[in-house]
Phi, psi and omega in degrees: 000350180272148193285150167297150184302322180296314179296317180304310183294322181297317180292317180300315181296316180292323178297315180295320179296313180296326179295316180294326181280357179074023184265358179267332186300322181263315184295325186287351181275347180290152181289152176293143181296142175258012176279111184298326178297320180294314180294319180298320179302313180293324178296319177299317179296333178273004182062035181250138174292150182274150181299144178293327177281107187277067179220163185300320185297316182293324179292313181295323178300320179293319178296323179295323179292320178294318178299320178297320177300322182278345181076029178230172180278157177301325180292320177294323177298313181296319178296320179293318179295323176301318182292322183281312191265337183071205183286155175300136176237176183247166183237131186231139170260127180240124180292155182237001182241145179289162175095152181294332180269002178069023183245008180278200182298140182270142174249016185302320181302320179294316182295315182297310184287333181268355179059054176204165167249158187206162171228163182281261180048050183295342177288348178257132176281193181310129182257016184298335183268002181286129179267154183274071179200183181298328178296324178294318178297317181296324178298318179294321178300315181297318181294320178296317181297318179296328181275359178087019180251151182291116183276052177283166179300324179298334177265336183275315190293319180303308179292327179296311180296318183299316186278334189242340187253329180287123187242162175303131182100341177293158176257137180236142178243106174286118193223153167244110188058234179267000180275119179275124180265327180208141178243122184221167177247134180291129183241004180198190184261167177305142172214165183241129179214122187228035183223033175226194187287336181284126183283354182258115189271339184271119192222157174222128182288141179223159169251118183288127178270320181211139176245020179274134181284140174202175187240134175295134182296326186232147174141169176267150182293331177257116181232155175299161180299328177234117188219126177278127181274125181234346180297128186298319180301316178294319181295318179296321179295321177298312181293326177297319178296323182291317184271003178061029174287151180290159177306145182296119177285146181307333179278050185302320182293347180257011184299344179282352187297316181299320177297319179294318178299315180299318181297314181292320178297323178294330183269319186250329183095343180207149184216151175238128173265122185228155179160178179297167180295146175082019181256009173087025184295310180293321178303310183288329176297314181291315181297317180296315181299314181294315181294315181293323178294319180295315181292319182289320187267334183231355178061026174221169180288158182299320182285356177261358182289148171286169180299320180293318178295319181296321180294332177290339178266314184268344188091159183241015181093337179249327179230155181283152176260186180286338177250126181229158186227141169220166181228124179280148176205170186303333181267357182284137186223183178303324182295328179281331188265316183253287179194158178179168179277136180226142182288144172204161181268138176215119181056041175079003180241153178272125178230167176248126181243147178279124182236149175280141175276177187299321183284323178295320177297317180297317180294323177297316179296323180293324177292325179287334181234073186295342180271356181257137177269130181245146182227135174244124175262122177252102180280144179054047186300332183280354179275350178261166174277089192299313179302321180289319183292315184281328179053225181290351177300334182302335181283321192256005175274348177300146186302318184279357178248006177298137182091350178278133184270145170230162178262122178286133187292333184275306183271345185065018178280153170278128185229139176215156178260114182287162184288345181268022177245133177233148181240130175238115180254158174236149185212122178271113184285351173289336178274319185200130180292150177297334180294339182269359179292155176304131185299322180296323178293317182300325180290334187263347180250149165268159185228140175232122180270131175245118183247164176303140181222096183293343182294337180291343178276351178057226179259021182303131182224137174234126180049040177083000181260119177284115188297318181296315179294320179297316181295318179297318179295319179299315181291329174298319179292322177299313181296329182282325192246342188280322181139190188293333180263017186299330181303325180274000184245020179286172180259126182282158182293336185293343175295339181251018176247148175279177182299330181275004177088001178266153180297147177299143187242357184238138183296329178298321177295319178298316180298319179295317179299318180294314186286319190263343183235308187287312181298313177303324179294318179292326176297325177292318178297322184251047188311115178063009179252082184286339176295315177293320180298322178294323178294330181279311187264344180097158182289340179290332182257326184246132174255097184292328181295316180268002178056057181205162171268141179279076184295337182297337179296336185264003187271338187268139184303322184276344178053030185300317180296322180292320178303314181296319181292315180298316182297318179294322179298315181294314182293328183299330183246016184299330182294340183287335183243007178286000000 
């Protein structure tokens, strides 16, 4: 329900503009509309799914949550959306190929080059006089009948809708089946032209927004020549294409994370993402750093950057970028992070030279480029000896002490952390609870918890096993049987996602994830306690009597025995989450 960054910024900018122009003081006092069509229209424009409860209260509740995210009132949000989006408009799919099945000769080249959409129905003359009522439909029936064509609804409704219902401001998708060839906005009224190269005379002028081919997510391959699109998934995809937002990542419910990270960095200067393994902590740390660096330094999204701009953020192999990464571990020290003596050869002899650590180098670069925002990602921050690594830095990373100088004890240099530096850390709570972190560190960092979220798996199913339900059931058993810290020892959703972020679609992939990643993790949680492990995974996978995992189930290509065991395990605890 939280906004995409592009939408978020657009609303904030328009809200500030309207505020400066004094247009919020009066407009924002009006009540929110109780017209569900109106509210639904704005939600689609915000790339938000509509509430399943089709009532005013559920819609307004969602708008209130979005307004809270933006830090404005619901009335101000509605006034701003009115200013941005205007009146509700409709979405239309218009066919581009001849024939009732839409597989004949294409007229797309004519439509694209002429800046219009069109339909055939050459047996009908100019429809400009057709009225939007039953009399108009009857007129079309009569004309078809006079021309010797069957006046069925399938022949009447396309020209009737095309001539009388498509209005200026509506969006049209020139399409072949479910493939969209062009996305445009209607800029005028219906007109009739039958004296050029295009064989389709009934036309509506459009301004093409995009001529890139793509496919509607939902729909039948055979659609009427004129079809109003109402499916929410399709409408959101259309609006996403218009605002150039990136494709919806499966972790849709977590799209607010970048906004939360940005908010905490603005307030504290540093944030830690923490949670059980597999919940996307490193993914979100990197994505947030890249996106925020792109927006701050170039005012566009990361995926819109040119190669040269991207290298300034990520580095090019020879020079560092604005986003840098390090990983803490038990041997990592102050010398690696701030400064210290390191051995090197000079004239055939071993000497010790004073070198800057990763954070000191970043701060120096940030001081040299005060207009550039720099980000340091510290992966596994809790695995290092934090008081030793940070040293006196703990004093000057606080937001209100940025720019204050301290003297480094080794080099005697004056050192300060500039305000254009941000730190994003990640922490696996299966290794160490947040309660065990150094108290001084906890005071200086903001924290965002990332927990397993089976909803990101949607309805993904492999061999009849619903992945989301299976994961939720597994974590319920972990929480029930592992102990008091079980909440931090759950299994994250990313174990069931592919590299591209989509749910695994093949049972063999699921079997590998279970055998090679999930079971070893659970064995660590239940070290030598096969009775508990059996309660979590079921008797089909764990043999508590012989103290072993039934590895033979994973050896056969078809995994038939494993499918049956997994399915029984999931069904056995289904009552817990119904």
